[in-house]
C-alpha positions, 0 to 999 in steps of 0.5 A: 499500500502506497503510504499517504503524502506527508503533511510536514513541509520542510522549511528553507535552512535560513527561514526565520523561526517565529515565535522564538523557541522556549528554553524550558526543561521537559518533565520526563514520565520515565522512572528510574526503575524503567531505565534500569530495567531498560538497560538490564540484559534480557537473560537477567530480567525476571521471566514472567510466570504467567502466560495469557490467552484468549478464548471465544465461545465459538468460531463466529464471535470474538474472544471473551474469556481471558486466561492466565496460567501461572507456573512457579520457577522451580515448581516440582513436576506433577505427580502422574495421578491427576488432581481430581478435587478442585478448590475454585474461588471468585477474585473480587470480594472473595481473595482480594478487596480494594486497598483504597476502600472503594467499591471498584478498584481504580488502578492495578495496584489497588488491592489487598488480600480479602483477609491475611489467611487467604494466601496461606490457605490457598497454598496449603489446599495446593501443596499439602491437601492435593487440591487443584486451585483455580480462579473464576471471575465474572469481570464485565467491566473489561472488554477484550475486543471492543465493538468498532461501534462502541463509544468507549475509546479502544485505548481505555479498553486496552488500559483496563485489560493491562491493569487487570493482568497486572493486578492478577499477575502480582496476585499470582506472584505472591501465591507462587503456586501452580494456578490459573485465573479465568476471567469472563469478560462477556455475557455469554456462556463463560459468565458465571452462574453458567458453566463455560469457564468450569468446563474450560478449566477441567478440560485444560487440566485433563479431568473433564468428567473425572472430577471429585465433585463431592470433595470439590468446592467454590468460594464466592461472595454472591451467595444470595445471602439476606440482610441481617439486622440489628435488634429486630426488623425496624432496626438498622441494617447490621449486614446488607444482602449479597448483590446476587446468588450467582455464585451459589448457583454456579456451584450448584450447576457444577454440582460441588459444595459452595461456601462464602468467603466468611464460612471458608476462611473464617469458619463462620456459620452459613447465613440464611439465603434466598433465590429469586427463581428457584429450580426446586420449584420446576422439577421434571415429571412425566406429565411435563413431557406430555402434550396437555390440550389447553386450547380448542377451536370454537370458531370457523375463522377467528383471531387469537391474540397472545399477551405475555412478556418476551420468553413466556412460551408463545412460540412454543405454545403456538406450534404445539397447540394452534398450528395443529389446528390450522392457524396461521402464524403472524410473526413481527420478528419476521415481518418487522412492523405492525402494519405489515402484521395487520396486513398479513392477518387480514390477508389469512382471514380473507383466505378463509383461515384463522390467524394467531397474533403469537410473537408481539407482547401485546402488554397494554389495551391501546395495542390490543385495541388495534387487533380488536378493531381489525376483528371487528372490520373483518367480522370474525371473533377475537380470543386472548391467550394470556401467558401468566409466566413470571418475568424472572422465569422469562428472563431464564427462558430467554437466556436458555434458548439463546445459548442453547442451539438445540432449544433455539430453532430460530436462532434468537439472541438474548434480549436486554433487561430492558425487554422485560422491565418495559413490558412490566411497566406497560402490562395491564391485565386483559379483560374480556370487556376490551372486546374478546370472545374469551380469554385463556390463562396459561400458567407456567410449567416446564413443557418438554422432554427430560433431555430438554429439562436437564438443559433448562434446569440449571441456573443461567442468570 
């Protein structure tokens, strides 16, 4: 490629300089240590013990998992017998905390051990008890490969990655045991409580399917613990509740023990915890896999309007119950606009068929009135199917669908949180008086095979 022409124009040797150059000292940003390090022969420089790599969830997406593997300089050879017991740890607020007292570290050096016993305990696990020690951390604040359309400067993203590596290098150097850190930077299969990082670690150490689950443990601060109050419920809060239950849910998905840092390092008793969405309430049964007829055709021609949040099961309900009855699906995800959906529904009715408006949420009476008016124009009844799936279950369903190809025939991507909160803010319960012939209420229960339930019945959020 021909380089662009230079914009610097050379002045004649006798050209005057205006204004005259200022005589001042320039402050150097180069430290004495950096200068000394520059002149140190490569053979005498300390070798970096942590090797960093990046990994992607598939061949079509950029890398989102950052992996650092540390090996001590004089580490003894690993025994032929594999370390089948894993001691896995979250990083922030579990192994370390900020030295500044801030919630989030301001720079690479802003850290200290969560408790003075932490490094010794980890060395004991590896050297004396034969555990494989790993760190599994969600790091949504850093981006390995910024989207070209992102407003965040690439240099800023690169600086955050560099700072994270520097901090981890210091942590692993102090521990000085063979150890790996896995950092999930995206919202994909690597992010806890999903098992992507766990699977990568097991594969790296060649123990996939061979882990001693009963003796393995995950330690993290996101345990879903409830708040502890002083002197009764109306008094001041002594201990705040956990920000999430993702670490406890991760351990559940992996099938290993879970402990909080207080339980593991300080031998404190467990605190009460709660989950917003609990898989214990959704076991699989033979009835769950059966096709339960929940909708009957009443009219020769009509319009059926689905009402419910994203991920409520509308598409699955259509294919199981309405498509066999001869209904034609009107899909706004495909047609892209309500006007095109109205035109498609009109054509279906005029052709002597029945139409199911099966994909939009139709959260409020104003939106539903458009379809009620169309039914009046076409002189056909309109019926409503109301999906009463709780929003947290909808988010779960949406994520399961997006991250599992076998349960995602339409290749949908995960929706943003706003899709669910937006529905909640607009939703008004459908009423027959809006113009519906009837309303069929569909309560949520898992309807699928045992194999599908095995995928669904993990914590994904």
